[in-house]
Kinemage of the C-alpha trace (Angstrom):
@kinemage 1
@onewidth
@group {chain A} dominant
@subgroup {mainchain}
@vectorlist {calphas} color= white
{ca met a 1} P -37.384 -110.422 46.569
{ca gly a 2} L -41.164 -111.038 45.190
{ca lys a 3} L -42.434 -112.958 42.481
{ca phe a 4} L -45.510 -112.863 39.888
{ca ala a 5} L -46.865 -116.172 39.811
{ca thr a 6} L -48.781 -116.545 36.121
{ca lys a 7} L -51.295 -119.288 35.916
{ca thr a 8} L -54.275 -119.867 33.390
{ca gly a 9} L -57.648 -120.158 35.405
{ca lys a 10} L -60.318 -122.589 34.848
{ca asp a 11} L -61.918 -120.017 32.448
{ca gly a 12} L -59.465 -119.929 30.254
{ca gln a 13} L -58.288 -116.360 31.186
{ca phe a 14} L -54.820 -115.330 32.371
{ca tyr a 15} L -54.056 -114.153 35.660
{ca phe a 16} L -50.913 -113.017 38.065
{ca asn a 17} L -50.245 -112.776 41.568
{ca leu a 18} L -47.917 -110.690 42.821
{ca lys a 19} L -46.358 -112.833 45.888
{ca ala a 20} L -43.884 -111.574 48.850
{ca asp a 21} L -41.012 -113.933 49.913
{ca asn a 22} L -42.606 -115.630 52.734
{ca gly a 23} L -45.191 -116.673 49.702
{ca gln a 24} L -48.033 -114.652 50.456
{ca val a 25} L -50.201 -113.230 48.001
{ca ile a 26} L -50.276 -109.445 48.220
{ca leu a 27} L -51.843 -108.385 45.228
{ca ser a 28} L -54.230 -110.610 42.398
{ca ser a 29} L -55.052 -109.449 38.846
{ca glu a 30} L -58.037 -109.655 37.002
{ca gly a 31} L -58.468 -111.867 34.407
{ca tyr a 32} L -56.590 -111.645 30.685
{ca thr a 33} L -58.075 -112.769 27.107
{ca thr a 34} L -53.773 -113.362 26.123
{ca thr a 35} L -50.596 -114.002 28.107
{ca ala a 36} L -49.345 -111.010 26.250
{ca ala a 37} L -51.855 -109.083 28.212
{ca arg a 38} L -51.366 -110.564 31.118
{ca gln a 39} L -47.489 -109.433 30.599
{ca asn a 40} L -48.184 -105.963 30.054
{ca gly a 41} L -50.129 -105.978 33.310
{ca ile a 42} L -47.298 -107.163 35.026
{ca asp a 43} L -44.953 -104.518 33.622
{ca ser a 44} L -47.781 -102.213 34.655
{ca val a 45} L -47.717 -102.910 38.117
{ca lys a 46} L -44.024 -102.608 38.070
{ca thr a 47} L -43.829 -99.541 36.978
{ca asn a 48} L -46.998 -97.951 38.917
{ca ala a 49} L -46.028 -99.874 42.055
{ca lys a 50} L -43.310 -97.091 42.839
{ca asp a 51} L -46.341 -94.313 42.883
{ca asp a 52} L -47.993 -93.728 46.043
{ca ser a 53} L -50.763 -92.302 44.499
{ca lys a 54} L -51.641 -95.159 42.162
{ca phe a 55} L -52.891 -97.315 45.181
{ca asp a 56} L -56.334 -96.535 45.963
{ca arg a 57} L -57.164 -97.115 50.036
{ca leu a 58} L -60.609 -98.555 50.240
{ca thr a 59} L -63.146 -99.979 53.162
{ca ser a 60} L -65.726 -103.050 52.138
{ca thr a 61} L -69.210 -103.026 53.469
{ca asn a 62} L -67.679 -105.211 56.231
{ca gly a 63} L -65.361 -102.626 57.446
{ca lys a 64} L -62.385 -104.325 56.255
{ca his a 65} L -59.611 -103.002 54.293
{ca tyr a 66} L -57.643 -103.449 51.182
{ca phe a 67} L -56.273 -101.319 47.961
{ca asn a 68} L -56.883 -101.331 44.247
{ca leu a 69} L -53.450 -100.472 42.406
{ca lys a 70} L -54.420 -98.290 38.980
{ca ala a 71} L -52.400 -97.897 35.934
{ca gly a 72} L -51.690 -94.014 34.567
{ca asn a 73} L -55.077 -94.638 32.336
{ca gly a 74} L -57.088 -95.197 35.924
{ca gln a 75} L -57.969 -98.784 35.197
{ca val a 76} L -57.219 -101.378 38.161
{ca ile a 77} L -54.447 -103.558 37.363
{ca gly a 78} L -54.463 -105.197 40.708
{ca arg a 79} L -56.333 -105.784 44.052
{ca ser a 80} L -55.261 -106.685 47.548
{ca glu a 81} L -56.477 -108.988 50.058
{ca met a 82} L -58.912 -107.632 52.559
{ca tyr a 83} L -56.611 -106.901 55.585
{ca glu a 84} L -58.702 -106.279 59.485
{ca ser a 85} L -56.906 -103.127 60.061
{ca ala a 86} L -55.504 -100.079 57.892
{ca ala a 87} L -52.397 -100.884 59.242
{ca gly a 88} L -52.412 -103.690 57.767
{ca met a 89} L -53.581 -102.562 54.515
{ca glu a 90} L -50.779 -99.836 54.671
{ca asn a 91} L -47.990 -102.759 55.497
{ca gly a 92} L -49.412 -104.714 52.341
{ca ile a 93} L -49.319 -101.561 50.163
{ca glu a 94} L -45.169 -101.015 51.358
{ca ser a 95} L -44.635 -104.469 50.258
{ca val a 96} L -46.172 -104.296 46.814
{ca lys a 97} L -43.848 -101.177 46.403
{ca lys a 98} L -40.667 -103.402 47.545
{ca asn a 99} L -41.484 -106.435 45.566
{ca ala a 100} L -42.908 -105.261 42.571
{ca pro a 101} L -40.535 -103.661 40.637
{ca asp a 102} L -37.649 -106.406 40.573
{ca ala a 103} L -39.883 -109.453 40.952
{ca ala a 104} L -39.485 -112.319 38.811
{ca val a 105} L -42.292 -113.801 36.536
{ca val a 106} L -42.480 -117.809 37.139
{ca glu a 107} L -45.318 -120.314 36.155
{ca asp a 108} L -47.480 -121.443 39.106
């Protein structure tokens, strides 16, 4: 089962990374100004990860693939790493769908 690893950035903002069982980061958050806002972001990921339509599949200018997970209001709540292939990106999305709903929250 995956986990949400939380941390405070050098900028004083609060972040989370969704990590798979192997410790690989599969989704990273934006910065939040409070821990409560970060928790709301985590809860939103848990809810929205189940819905494939919430994933935007994108290609960067250098040809690498990545995805954003959006909340019901259309706001981006998490971004993936860059993948060499579309298939790799799809595996990342499936990993978010599998790991996010029941992931524990731990301080990194």
